N, C-alpha and C positions, 0 to 999 in steps of 0.2 A: 442630576442626570437620572433618568428613569431606569429601572431594572429591566433586563432582557426578558422577553416573554418566551416561555417554553411552549413549543407547539406540539409536544407529545411524540415527536419523532426520535428515534434512537438508532444511531449507526451501530453496526455490529461487525465484529471481526472474529474469524476462526483461524486457528493455526493447528495443523496436524490433526484435524477432526474435532478439536475442542474449542469451545468459545473462549475468547479472551474476556474475562470478567470485567464489568464496569467500563466498557469502552465508551469514551466520550468524544472520540474523533479519530480520523485517519486521513492520510494523504498518500498519493502515489505519483511517481514521476517515471513515465515510460520513455525508452529511447531505443534507437536503432543506429548502430555505427554505420557509416557509409565509406565507401572507397571510390577513388577516382578510377573510372574504367575507360577514359578517353584514349584514343590512339593518336600518335603524332601525325600531323597532316590533315586531320579531320577539320571540316569547315564549320561544324556546328558548335564548337566550344566543348566544355567539359561535360562528361556524363558520369553520374554517380549511381552506384549499386548499393542496395541495402545489405547490410551484413549481420553481425551478431545482435540479437535482440536482448535487451536487458532493461533494468529499471531499479528504482528504489522505492521503498514504502516505509511509512512511519505509522504506528498505532499508539495512541495516547489513551491511558485509562487511569481511573482512580482506584487504587488498590491498597488497602492497609495490609501489612504483613509481607509474606514472602512473594517473590516474583515467580510467575508460572513458566516462563520461557527462559532458557539460558543461551548465552552466546554460542554459536556453532550449531545450534539445532536446525534441522532441515525438515521441511514438510510443505504441504499445500497451504497457501495463504489465501483466504477469502475475505474480501472487504465488501460489505453490504451497505447500501445507502440508508436503509431503515431496518426494522426488525424482520422484514419479510424478504424472502428470496425473490419473489415476484417483482419487487421494486428495483432490482438490478444491482450491479456492482462489478467487481473484478475478481478473478481467480487465477492463481498461478498454476503451472504444470505440476505434476507429481514431483515432490521434493524440489520444486522450482523456487522455493524461498528459503534463504539462509538468514538466521538471526545474526546480525553483525554487531549488535550492541544493545545494552539496556541502560537507560538513563533514569535513575530514581530522583525524585524531587519532592518538595513540600511547599505549598503556597502559604501566604500569610495567614490564612484561616486554619492552617494545620491539616489540610487535606493532602494526603500522600498521592503522588502521581508517578506513573511509570511510562516511559516512552520506549517502545520497542522499535529498533531499526532493522530493516530487512533489505537484502540484496536479492533481486529477482533475476532469474535466468530463464531463457527460453520464452515460449509463447505465453501471453497473458490474455485470458478471455475477458471480453468486455460486454456486459449486458446492460450497461447504462444507456438509456435513450435520451437524446438531447431534448430539453424542454420538459422532461418528466417532472412530476410533482414530488 
């Protein structure tokens, strides 16, 4: 099997104004709770209303040594597709991201990894455009 080709792109993640070093990837899952707002006797079926906005995010990085973020820390989480702000990404509200866990690990080549888990609350701005490079 051929090795993967590195295209020179690098995802970036920032938490509370500081870069998360050696970020190798991130994922985000956004959601909005909905509530049934239909009234008895209406002929059109159920109606749903959007409620609390939230989501979760994970940031994975290769980090030897101490972890930079601890559980319970709050701040702005910014997830960028590449090294440039202009290429878009996601950003939470002020103190809209809470670190809910840190998962350390080591792969078979001895590379240490850390996965930071975040709970997002409130609005998350999205500057990713569909079909962007």
